[in-house]
C-alpha positions as CSV (number, residue, x, y, z in Angstrom):
1,X,-2.5,1.9,-12.6
2,X,-5.6,1.9,-11.0
3,X,-5.9,2.2,-7.5
4,X,-7.2,-1.3,-6.1
5,X,-5.7,-3.3,-8.5
6,X,-3.7,-5.7,-7.5
7,X,-0.6,-7.3,-9.8
8,X,2.0,-10.5,-9.8
9,X,3.3,-12.0,-12.7
10,X,4.8,-15.7,-13.3
11,X,5.7,-17.9,-15.6
12,X,3.2,-20.3,-16.8
13,X,3.9,-24.3,-18.6
14,X,6.9,-25.1,-16.6
15,X,8.0,-27.8,-14.8
16,X,8.3,-25.8,-11.3
17,X,6.7,-22.7,-10.6
18,X,8.9,-19.9,-11.8
19,X,8.5,-15.9,-10.3
20,X,9.4,-12.8,-12.5
21,X,10.2,-10.2,-10.3
22,X,11.2,-6.9,-10.9
23,X,13.5,-4.5,-8.6
24,X,11.1,-2.1,-9.6
25,X,8.1,-4.0,-8.1
26,X,6.7,-3.4,-5.2
27,X,6.7,-5.2,-2.0
28,X,3.1,-6.3,-2.4
29,X,4.0,-7.3,-6.0
30,X,6.8,-9.4,-5.5
31,X,4.7,-10.7,-2.5
32,X,1.8,-11.8,-4.3
33,X,4.3,-12.8,-7.7
34,X,5.2,-15.5,-4.8
35,X,2.3,-16.1,-3.0
36,X,0.4,-16.9,-7.0
37,X,2.9,-19.2,-7.3
38,X,2.4,-21.4,-4.1
39,X,-1.1,-21.5,-5.4
40,X,0.1,-22.9,-9.1
41,X,1.2,-26.2,-7.1
42,X,-0.5,-29.2,-7.6
């Protein structure tokens, strides 16, 4: 991983946002995934 790179993961194409989180993910990655899912809701 590079310094300054932010990561997030969600499933695309579902009827509701679905966050992909791993137990090994950092708190920042989990928070970014949730924020990305919230921003994807129309």
